[in-house]
C-alpha positions, 0 to 999 in steps of 0.5 A, a space after each residue: 518691688 515696693 508699693 506705693 502708699 495707700 491713700 485713705 478713702 476720706 483723702 480722695 472724696 470728691 469736693 463738697 465732703 465734709 467729715 470722714 465716713 463713720 464721724 459723727 459730730 454735731 453741727 457746730 461743733 469745733 475742731 482743733 487743726 495744727 498746721 505748719 504756716 505753709 500749710 496754713 498758706 496752702 489751705 488759704 491758697 485753694 480757699 482763694 480758688 472757691 467763690 469769695 462769698 462762700 469763703 471770705 468768713 472761713 478766710 478771715 477766721 483762719 487769718 485771725 487765728 493765725 495772727 493771734 498765734 504768730 503774735 502769741 509767739 513772737 511775744 514768748 521769743 521776746 520774753 525769753 530773749 529779754 527775760 
């Protein structure tokens, strides 16, 4: 009989948790996440459930970065096609 996969403790922490336990990062440290477009939209959808005043700047930051990356990818595809 197969067992179901174990969920890491940080994946099931209560809402409001920040960084997994044991990770020491100075405030303001930026990290890079690699998400698919569908995953990014899911994050945005989840953020949309929170109070706007709390998440609007974060949503705008995600949207700006995603638009820049999508535009960059489109430019690369056009360059390869025309190149």
